[in-house]
N, C-alpha and C positions, 0 to 999 in steps of 0.2 A: 851629120855626125851625131852619134848617140852618146849620151852622157854615161859616165860610169855608174854602177849600181850604188844607190844611196848608202851611206855609211851605216845607218841604222838597220837597213835590210841585210847588209853584209854581216852585221853583228848577230842578227837573229838567225841567219843561215848557219853561222859558225857554232851556235849553241846546239847542244844535243836536243833531241825531240822532247825528252823528259823535262829538261830545264825550261823549255818554253812553256809547257803546260803548268809546271809548278810555279813559275813566275806569274802566269795568268791567274792561277788560283789565289796566290798571295795578294796580288793587286786587287782582284775583284772582292775578296773577302775583306780586305782592308777598307776599300771604298764603302762596302755594305755597312760595316759596323761604325765607320766614321759618320755615315749619314744617320744611323740610329742615335748616336750620342749628340749629333748636331741638332736633331729634332727634340731632344730632351732638355737642352740647355736654356731655351728661351724663357721658360717660366721663372728661372732665377733672375734673369735680367729685367723682366717686365714687372716683377713684384714692386720695385721701388716706384714704378710709374702708376701702378694701380692704387697706391696710397702714398702720394708725394707730399712734400712740405708745402702746402698751399699758400701759407703766409708769405713765402719767399717769391711767389708769383705776382704779388700785388693785391689790390683791393678785390673784394668779391663782387663779380658782376651780377650775381643773383642774390637779391636781398632775402629771398625766402629759404635760403639754405645755410647750413652751418659755415661760419666764416673760416674755420680751420680745416674743413674737409670738402669745400665746395668743388675742388678739382679732382677728388678721388673717384674711383670707379666703383659704384655700388655693385655688390654688397660689401665691398672691402673698405668702406668709408667710416666704419665704426672703430671704437677703441679696441675691439677684439680682432683687429685685422691680422695680427701675427698668428693667432690661433686659426683663423680661416686659411691663411697661407699654409700653415702646417697641415690642415685638413686636405688641401689640394695636393700637397706633396705626398701625404700618406695615402690618399686614394689611389694615386698612380703606383706607389711603391708596394703597398699591400697586395694590390692586384697583380703586380709584377712578381712578387715573392711567391704567392699562391700558384699563379700560372706557370712559373718556372719549373716547379716539380712535375707538373703534368706535361709541359712542353718537351722535356727530354725524352719522355716515353713516346710521344708522337714523332719526335725527330728521328728515333731509331726505326720507326715503322713506315714512315712516309718518304717519298723522294725529297731529298734535301733542297733541290733546286726549286721545286714547287712550293715547298714549305717556307723557304726563306723569302722568295720573291713575293709570294702572297701576303706574308706577314708585313713586308715593307710597304706594300701598297695600302694595306689597312692602316698601318701606323701613320702613313702620310695623310690619309683621310682624316683620322681623328686629331692629328696635330693641327691640320688646317681648320677643322671645326672649332677648336678652341679659339683660334684667331678670328674666325668669322663671327664670334660672339661680339666682337668690337663693332663690326660693320652692321650686324643685325640689331645692335643696341640691346643686348641681352644683359639683364642685371639679376638673374636668378642663380643662386649658389648651386643648386642641384644640377643645372645644365653643365657647369664647369666640372663638378664632381663626377658626373656620369661619363663625360668625355675623357677625363683623366683615367677612370677605371678601365674603359674600353681600350685606351691607348696603352695602358700598362699591360693588359693581356696580349695585345697585338705585338708589343715589343719583346715578349718572351720568346718569340720565334727566332730571334737573332743570334744570341750567344751560343746556345747548343749547336745550332746549324753551322756557324762559321768555324767553331773549334773542331767540330767533327770533320768538316771539309779539309781543314789544314792538317788535322791528324791523319786523315786518309792518305795524304800526299807526302808527309814528312815523317821520318823515323826519329829515334830518340837522340842520338849523337849530341849536337850542340843546340838542342831544342830551346834551351833557356835563352840564348842570345838571339836566335832567329825570332822566337815568339816575343821576346822583350822588345825588339825593334818593331815587329808586326803589331804588338799591342799598343803602340803609340797612337793607333787609330782612336782610342778612347780620348786621349788628350787633344789630338788634332780635331776630333769632332767637337769637343767642348770649346776649343778656341774658336773654330769657325762658327759654331752656334752662337757664341758670345758676340762675335763681330757682326754677324748677320742680324741677330736680334737687336744689337745696339744701334744699327743703322736706322731703324725705324721706331725705336722704343719711345722717343720723345714726340714724334709726329703722328704716327698711326701704328700703335703697338700690335694691332691685329696682323699686320704684315710680318711681324717678328715670328709669328707661327705659320702663316700661310706659305711663305717662301721656303722655310725648312721642310714643310709638308710636301711641297712640289719637288724638292730636291730628293728626298728619300724615296718618293714614288718613282722618279726617273731612274734612280740607281737600281731600284727593285726590278724595273723592266729590263734594264741592261743585264742584270744578274740572270734573269729568266732566259735570255738569249745566249749567254756566253759561259755560264758556270759549268764546270765539269766536276762531278761529285767524286768519282773514283778513277785512279790511273788506268784500271783495266778497261774503262769505257772508251779510251782512245788508244788502246794497245801500248800503254806505258808500263814500266816496271813498278810494282807496288813496293812501298818501303818496308824495311825490316823492323818490326816493333819488338816482338819477343817471340821467337819460335823455339819449341822444344827440339833441340838437336843434340848431336853427340858433343857439341861444344859445352853443354851444360854439365855433362858428366866429366869431361876433360877440357877445361878452359883453354889449355894450350894446343888442343888438337885443331881448332878452327878459329881463325881471327877474322872478325867482320870489319869491312870497310864502310859499312852503311852509316849514314848520318844525314842530317838535313842539308849539309853543305855538299854531300856527295850526290850531286844532282842526277847522276846516271841511274841511281836507285838500285844498283846491283851489288850483291854481296860477293865475298871472295870465292865462294863456291860457285862454279859454273854450272848452271842448269839449262844452258841454251840448247843442249842436245836432248834434253828430257822431253818426252811427248807430253803435250798439254792436254790435261783432262779436265772436264768441267768440275770445278770444286763445289761441294755442297754449301749452300748459303748458311752461315752460322746464325743461330737464333739470337734475338736481342736479349740482353741480360735483364733480370727482374730488378725491381727497386731495392728489395731487401738484399739480394745478392751483391748489388753495387755497394751497399752500405758496409758489407763485410770485407770489402777490399781494404787491406791495411793502409791506414793513413787518411782514408776518406772522411771519417768522423772528425778527426783532429783538425785537418785543414779546413773543413766546412765550418766548424765552430770558430776557428781563428778568423776566417774570412767574415763571419758575422760581425765581429767587432771592428775589424779593419775597414770593412765597407761602411759601417756606421759612421766612422770618422770621415772617410772620403766623401760620402754623399751629403753629410752635413755641410762640408765645404762647398760641394757642388751647388747646393740649393740655397745656402745662406751667406756665403762669402760676399757676394756683391752688396747685399743689404747691410752686412756688418761693416763693410768699407764705407758705405754711405752714412751710416749712423755714427761711426767712431772717427773716421778720417774726414767726413763731411765733403766727400766728392759728389759730383752729379751722377745720375744713373748710368750714362754712357761711359764716363771716365771710370766708374767703379767696375763696370762690366769688362772694360779693356784691361784694367789692372788685375782683375781676378784671373785672366788668362795665364798670368805668370805662374800660378799654382799648377796649371796643366802643363806648362813648359817644364816645370820641375818634375811633373809626373812622367813625361817622356824620358827624361834623363834617368830618373829613378828606376823605371821599368827596364831600360837597357842595362843599367849598372847591375841591378839585381839578377837579371838573366845571365850576364857575363860572369859574375862572381859565383853564382850557383853552378854554372857549367864547369868552371875551373876547380871548385872545391868539391863538387858533388853533393853539397849540403843545401838543399832547397829550404828546409825548415830553419836551419841555423842562419842562413842569409836573411830570411824574413824576421827572425827573432832579434837579430842585431839591429836591423833598421827600425823595428818597432821600439826597441829600448831607447835608441837615440832620438826618435821622433817625439817622445813624451816631453823631455825638457825643452825641445825646440818649439813645441806648441805653446808652452808656458812663456817662453821668451817672446814669441811673436805677439801674443796678446798684450804683453807689458811694454815692449820696446819697439814693436813692429811698425807703429805709426809715428815714430819720432822724426821721420824724414822719408822722402820718397826713395832715396837710395837704400836705406835700411829696410823699408817695406818691400822693395823689389827683391833684395837678397833673401829676406826671410821667407817670402812667398815661394821662391824657387826651391829653397832648401826644404821647407815643410812639404811642398808638393812632391819632391823626390822621395822623402822618407815615408810619407803617408801612402802614396800611390805605388811605390816600388814593390812592397810585399803584396798589395792587392793585385797588381799586374802579374806578378810571378805565380801566385796561387791560381788565378783564373785562367792562365794560359799553360805554361810549361808543367806545373804541378797537375792540373786537371788532365792534360794530355798524357802525362806519365802514368797517372793512376788509371786512366781509361784504357791504357794498353799494358796494364800491370802483368807481371809474369804469371800470377795466379790465374789469369784468364786464358792461358795457354794459346795465345795468338788470336783470340777472338776480339777484334776491334769494334764489335757491335756495342761495346759498353761506353764508347766515347761520349755520346750525347747524353746518356743517362747520368754518368758520373759528373759530367760538366754541369748538368742541370741541378743535381743534388748540391754540389759545392756552391754554384752561383745562386741557387735558390735559397740556401741557408744564409748566404751572404746578403741576399736581398731582404731578408727579415731585418738584419741590421740596418740596411739602407733605408728601410721604412721607419725603423725606430729612431734613427739619428735625427732626421729633419723634424719628426713629430716631437721628440724631446727638446730639440732646439726651440721650436715654437712655443712649448710650454715653459721652458726655463728662461728664455731670453727676456721676458718682462721683469725678471728678478735681477737682471744684469748679465752682460756678456761674459764676465769672469766665470760665472757658474757654468755657462755653456762650455767654456774651455776646460774647466775641471772635469766635466762629464766626458769630453773627448780624450783627455789624458788617461782617465780611469779605463776607458774602452781600449786604448792602446796597450795598457799594462795587461789587461785581461786577455787580449789577443795573443800577447807574448807568452803568458802562462799556459795557455791552452796547447801550445806547441812544445811544452817542456819535455814530454815523453819522447817525441820524435827527435828533438834536438839531442837528448841524452843518447838515443840509439845511434844517431849520426856521429857523435863524438866518440862513442865506444868503437864504432867502425873505423874511424881515423886512427885511434890509438892502436887497435889491432893491426891495421895496415902498416903503421910506422914500426911497430914491434917486429912484424914479419920482415919488413924491409931491412931492418938492422940485424936480422939473424937471430933474434931472441926467441922467436917462435918458428918451429919447423913444420 
């Protein structure tokens, strides 16, 4: 007697062909960028182990070394260890910021599958090399700096490629919600990276890097074998981004049903009987042309300051918890994951609200305004108890990472398929790289400034973060005003005041 077909297989067979491939693309790109962030997180967990509180470990077994730093890992055993940690962060982030502007240009001109999988293998190699410094007993600062620079350049292959792939498969519709959920890969990667790095941080911190390096390499190989770049490659229907049609002249003439949840990918106009002719491949957009797309400059500069705040937390939050709340390295790493849990919720909430209201900039601005006082409160009352600390970390994570997630996903995809491009989706990688590259300048500045300011007190670090939040909000003021005017005009027309 033969068993009935497995329920999962029946479900797959019931789904349309387009749905299966779109689901595969979402899952693969999610796993890819999860592994990218998973491999970035270990450095923030291992910092407290490179320069621990040696006096708490008992008497010094080596009489010829400093009694207060005998257990530290040279060259991070001096009083300037915070500045050296800042240099490590900055080496990665400056290389990432510079490489990102170039990466988008390559991403438009090279096969995305090769580009993404190759970058992941290289990133895995350099992540593992940092950890191998432990097993090879390397104590030269320049070794770690060079590995960080190389890793920063390799990691620039990720974001433009995955956003371009998702943008190729999904239209505008409810892009904010879909990409808000999809963008949880950032926080999931940070959480997994913290937990994996924390498992070995106290025993053999080199494995905190080697294991994530192996993971991202493995996912890169899977990506090479299974990623589909374009719907047309597997005879699926391409999404409708923005096509110059009669509907633009008469909006009531044609109504589109296309959106990211419309997995069939077909518009209300039936083109099934039209003969298929080979379309001419559109040319990739230039860097300057991408800058001229309305909104690219404003959102790029906003992301610079929003990412400054987010990456300062990414790299310095565990050390802050160790110094202020006096937790151990592993406990601080585990507690810091709550900030990323909040980031998942904030990204989904921001995408949902911006889809409902149509105001991407306004959603970002409101969350940034509320984030500023919450950061102040976390610094002053966030360590008063474990319950308060958990609640404040989740709230701050949602408010800080919500706008960051929305800009780097839905906003980038919207601008990369802007109506001024007349249906040319070849701008996706370049626009994404410009926005995220500008944001990465802030990501480099944040940890660097934290390393320089933290010796004067953690209060000053938080004042810097609050100032950055306010500046990010102000830079979106023009776009917010435009959105508000649009709403006012719509409401006036709806009430019959404007004909």
